Steps between C-alpha positions, in 0.01 A plus 500: 500500500515686834806524719674228301209253549239389254138562546273752687317386819152402375210405720211322327156552653252229425262236619638149589502249221528733199829365368751750640744236604424287199583780258824577681598130494431494124718814464783339686469191274497721195837655591642169648539658848440353846206632693410492872136555602485597868169498684514637854189308587664168400865549579668537838669820599843345434422509130511878514817542699335652805572225761796601724754232600773549761836534337866545600582764756142503636369667183167414346515412133233447234581186296464516132204292379597189304281587201735789415770243382340489155577869453872476582778633275308770323227256391200661342164414649168608644384520860127528548359581843132387477236643730749730664237669709400176672836480680512541870554874574827437697675405174294692244768761494764242414295387200469855376872533539547199278265657235651846515868433570544118431615454862441182709634549847874557453500359144441696177385334184703569184416776251382249238207380716165666426267526792123524489228477771124454502243621744130419557251792508500637850136420562582135431830488683351666808269203547808273530693730729674683222616859482516794260805693396609810689553818289883470515493130397254564222709780356797267454334262253298495182141399524337298222149367501483131398152421362338164478528365140178482300356163404649494152851578625472235766359244254787566254742429777307202621521326168860594423765231502750599776706189431616621155886544489600870542767698330645721778519872443861623549495707815856622464431616141189678610695678777760612253232640271344692787835652607572615148174687479481607860715821509294687238167371638597591861617841404183566305286386796687723748461791269125436463445461869712806592322710232152394635586578865650841400148631448302248698683521835199391706540150357853462645371393840125436560455239771130418547335616817520271803230235498471501122513156339737645233763552765592132479522510118693715247544873560759754384815596686856581391585137554204354305558745211851345461333160485251632252772645278669155490164344427457744211846416363429130531173541312687647211776242504249217506267663254192490721173630375373844619252336728769275653739790529248725668408220748867425578583863576184539699592198704756728682340846507135413475277507196397867564845646483589260220211616307592867554855417391394337171260778424781748540727283287250480219441869496877588523551324164869445576732445198680169448842560658698298240328681212558839675874433540532375138335813369191319358260706710537855652408629843525833671531580860214708641547681833131459565531118492791408715335163569542412136852627488587294808359185336674564163836565650482203737405256224741641231805491734431141579470407133818692423698340774384152401607546133792259432602590140774763530408710202129502596584565859707808396218641283236437754720659771538817296122508443440449868710798594323710245168394657622597845610838370136587425422519870814697592330837536149428635561172695870455575429278802357230268843463331711415802410132558515418129836676453659308798390174346628577156833622628523198729490266202724724292235609247634843414746447212419749222256694715743750653344792322162419648649422834669836512165678468383305813822575694341707784236232560736212485753669720239547765420130478871408547576444125814701405581594147807620316600497134585133476371307792188445701529396866282484803625668811541254789407789727167575331402146429418224756508235231855349456408357162471859360852614597778582260375376170704659216 
């Protein structure tokens, strides 16, 4: 989930006729959700909310397309923009806006609508007046290659009985499951990405050189690393295989940077955060490996904050503060963010002794200590959720 809306913006690259829309239609049926397949080559501009119409007061308006009615009132659903790069160039930007921000003219689709798009390979699209993505547009979506199925896979589908009655998968139940697992997975993913970039800063932003074909595909930037972290968390929540996980993350930052990231992750041998907080495994901060400390702190704090059982939350909180104390002398700057988060959600009960040792560092970060309370100074902190917790 990103900015309150479900789904990352995904662009599927593949030849015509290889079942992209068929698979998405099947997915919509599986979850009993409406789907709208939009083809710029077959639908008029009005279907995309880009046709201006005179309105009251001399203003031009962009009428909402009628097909959006099926997604009213928070309805879950799928919108699939097929062959997006065959659209006329004067409204290509509007289609990308739909994919990236779910906007149609002056109308915005609800947060429960998932949006996908497909594009033909540029050498094929160019023959039909199509276009390739600019670097800014390419960096706002995930790029997945959609291969043609092999003969066996196609034959299995061909002989399948698509008229058999279906038992619909509960979309609402699946969303609740995802949201339960998301906080810990998201925290772990952020810790991993931050840890990797701490010692691999050249991967933070590496736009391909002008004229490179890779410019219109996935490449790393601060924006696409955020997407990649969400893809990484999603891979854990949905129990994807390592191959699927690697491809999903690479869809946003490129397979090269993704490969370097997972190589670092394997070599870092990070401890399981839940086991670490429960005392089942041990870990020691090393000043020579700040990347690993960054990853461990980020992941462990997320697991600690997402713990619901009060007794376990208290025990894990105390353990978390002890872990932070390890870095107090050699790497005090690594403590600040984690400390603000813990104080912000009131995880400090029983940890006053440890907190007192960190007093100079926390005070500099805006966290004020006395014998009985912990508060965050409204002067030092720009986050109102961290102010005056006692």
